[in-house]
C-alpha angles and dihedrals in degrees: 000000000000122000130202109193138181122201136181122224114238127164094340095312134101108233116199113250105168140344143178131196136205142166119228092224094057105044118102094199139032128303086233090067092052090050093046092048090049093053093046093046092049092050091050093046094051095043131210095289090078121060109223122200113195112213111193140166126241092277088076095050091111120139092228092060093044092050091053092048091049094046092050092041089239117165116235143167121202118195109213142160118260091254094060114105124185117182128188130192107234115179089341092306121113112229131184101225100195121095116196114235119178118191134180121226109290093012121122135197128200109237 
C-alpha cells in the first residue's frame, strides 16, 4: 500500500491534514495522475485564504507537477540530491529550475 500524505506544521509536530492510498497492482492509470489529483484536491479544499507550501522529496521532481505548481502560482520546495536535474521549457527556452541551497543545522534562508 502506497500513501500520499499532507501535514500541517504546528508546535514542532506534523499534524495529518489529508491522505490518499493506492496499490500499484490495482491502479488503471499512472501514479502521476493520483499525485496530481491529490495536489489539486488539497488546494481546492484549503482554499485561497491559506498559503500552502508543498515540501516534497526528489520522487516528486516531475516536470508535470512542477508545471502545475508554476501555473497555479503554488509555492513548493523539492528536496533533491545534487545530481538531480529537472528542466522545463518556458517560452521555448529550456531552464533548470532547481537552485542549490546549502544550509547548516539551525541556519535558515529566505526563499
